[in-house]
C-alpha positions in Angstrom: 66.7 73.1 47.7 69.2 76.0 47.5 67.7 79.5 47.5 68.0 81.6 44.3 68.5 85.4 44.7 67.9 87.8 41.8 70.6 90.4 42.7 69.2 93.2 40.5 66.5 93.6 43.2 69.2 95.1 45.4 71.1 97.2 42.8 70.5 97.9 39.1 74.2 97.3 38.2 73.6 93.6 39.0 70.9 93.2 36.4 71.2 89.8 34.8 73.1 88.3 37.7 71.5 85.5 39.8 72.9 83.8 42.9 72.3 80.2 43.9 73.1 80.1 47.6 75.3 77.1 48.6 73.6 74.7 51.0 76.1 73.4 53.7 79.7 73.1 52.8 79.1 74.4 49.3 80.1 77.6 47.5 77.7 80.1 46.1 77.0 79.8 42.4 76.7 83.0 40.3 74.9 82.9 37.0 75.7 85.8 34.6 73.3 86.2 31.7 70.8 83.7 30.4 70.9 83.1 26.6 74.7 82.6 26.8 75.2 82.1 30.5 78.5 82.2 32.3 78.4 80.3 35.6 81.0 81.4 38.2 81.8 78.6 40.6 79.6 75.5 40.6 79.2 74.3 44.2 80.0 70.8 45.5 77.6 69.0 43.2 76.1 66.8 45.9 72.4 65.8 46.6 71.7 69.1 48.3 73.3 71.2 45.6 72.3 69.5 42.3 72.8 72.7 40.1 70.5 71.7 37.2 67.1 72.2 39.0 68.2 75.7 39.9 69.4 76.5 36.4 66.1 75.2 35.0 64.2 77.4 37.5 66.2 80.3 35.9 65.1 79.1 32.4 68.6 78.1 31.6 68.7 74.9 29.5 71.9 72.9 28.7 72.4 74.7 25.4 72.4 78.1 27.2 75.4 77.3 29.3 78.4 78.8 27.4 81.1 79.2 30.1 82.0 78.0 33.5 84.6 79.8 35.6 86.1 78.2 38.7 87.7 80.6 41.1 89.9 77.9 42.6 90.0 74.1 42.5 88.6 73.2 45.9 85.8 70.7 45.7 83.2 72.9 47.2 83.6 75.3 44.2 84.6 72.9 41.4 82.8 69.6 41.7 79.4 70.9 40.4 81.2 71.5 37.1 81.0 67.8 36.4 77.2 67.8 36.8 77.0 70.6 34.3 79.2 68.8 31.9 76.9 65.7 32.0 74.3 67.7 30.0 76.1 70.7 28.5 79.4 71.5 26.7 80.7 74.8 28.1 84.3 75.8 28.3 85.6 75.7 31.8 88.1 78.4 32.9 90.6 77.7 35.6 93.8 79.6 36.6 97.0 78.0 35.4 98.3 77.2 38.8 95.2 75.4 40.0 94.5 73.7 36.7 96.7 70.7 37.4 94.3 69.6 40.1 91.4 69.3 37.7 92.8 69.2 34.1 92.7 65.5 33.6 89.0 65.4 34.5 88.0 68.3 32.3 89.7 67.3 29.1 89.0 69.5 26.1 86.6 71.6 28.1 89.5 73.2 30.1 90.7 76.7 29.3 93.7 77.8 31.3 93.8 81.5 32.2 96.3 83.8 33.9 96.5 87.3 35.4 94.9 89.9 33.1 93.1 87.6 30.8 89.6 88.6 29.8 86.6 86.3 29.9 83.7 87.7 27.8 80.2 87.2 29.1 76.7 88.1 27.9 76.7 91.1 30.1 80.3 92.5 30.4 83.9 91.3 30.2 85.5 89.8 33.3 89.1 90.5 34.0 91.1 87.7 35.7 92.8 88.9 38.9 95.3 86.3 40.2 94.9 86.2 44.0 96.9 83.4 45.5 96.8 82.8 49.3 93.8 80.6 49.8 95.2 78.4 47.0 98.1 78.9 44.7 95.9 79.4 41.7 93.0 81.3 43.3 91.5 84.1 41.2 88.9 86.8 41.4 86.9 88.2 38.5 86.5 91.9 38.0 83.8 93.6 35.9 85.5 97.0 35.6 82.5 98.9 34.1 79.9 98.1 36.7 82.6 97.8 39.4 81.6 94.2 40.4 84.1 91.8 42.0 83.5 88.1 42.2 86.0 87.4 45.1 85.9 83.6 45.4 87.5 82.7 48.7 89.9 85.6 48.9 87.7 88.2 50.5 84.4 87.9 52.3 81.9 90.3 53.8 82.6 92.2 57.0 86.4 92.0 56.7 86.8 88.3 56.6 89.2 86.5 54.3 90.0 83.0 53.0 91.8 80.4 55.0 95.5 80.1 54.2 96.4 76.8 55.9 95.7 74.5 53.0 98.3 72.6 50.9 99.1 75.6 48.7 97.9 78.4 51.0 100.0 81.3 52.2 99.2 84.2 54.5 101.9 86.3 52.8 100.4 85.7 49.4 96.9 86.3 50.7 97.9 89.7 52.1 99.5 90.7 48.8 96.3 89.6 47.0 94.1 91.6 49.3 96.4 94.6 48.7 95.8 94.2 45.0 92.1 94.0 45.4 92.1 97.1 47.7 93.4 99.1 44.8 90.3 98.4 42.7 87.2 100.5 42.5 84.5 98.0 43.7 80.9 98.7 44.5 79.5 95.2 44.7 81.4 92.1 46.0 80.0 88.7 45.3 82.0 86.2 47.4 82.3 82.4 47.3 80.5 82.1 50.6 78.3 84.5 52.6 75.9 87.3 51.5 76.5 89.7 48.6 78.0 93.1 49.5 76.0 95.5 47.3 77.4 98.7 48.6 80.6 99.7 50.4 82.5 96.7 49.1 85.8 98.7 49.0 85.5 99.2 52.8 85.0 95.4 53.3 88.1 94.6 51.2 90.2 97.1 53.0 89.0 95.7 56.4 89.9 92.2 55.2 93.4 93.4 54.3 93.9 95.1 57.7 92.7 91.9 59.5 94.9 89.6 57.3 98.0 91.9 58.0 97.6 91.0 61.7 98.6 87.4 60.7 101.3 88.3 58.3 
């Protein structure tokens, strides 16, 4: 079963944030809050990544799941949402430019967002940062107060960055997105895959930008 990490053990600013580590070709799942939980990315939703057993271990029942945010519509981040919707009735937030890939399946649960929109959570507001490049509608989520960035598949630890060779990918867009992220004040970066960066996140983002520029 996927491992659960309580991120506040590493840094107090991440109090109330839990990470369900993706098993195999599956995104990490981040759980923000508990009574009115916001789930950021939902994994692939397969037998190895069933979502609900991990949420139950975190004492999160169906009535506690208020919001789901999908950083982009690739299956390894989005398909677990349908497992969540089998038992719960959260609103599901997707960027406008990726929503067409998933809208018909989400129905009235779908909330379309754009650059600069604010998604309220139990802990702090999350600002939508539109970061195309991996997909046309990829987005990151920025908690400005505690300086936390949920970076999806745009930026990864150690200067890595998302693939840009998919149907709506673009290295030019990805470089511009990383330039946008490099201007933010970020202490912790929680990416779609890989380990959390709990200090020095700005350096990781700037390194990812320099590396991506080599391709641009």
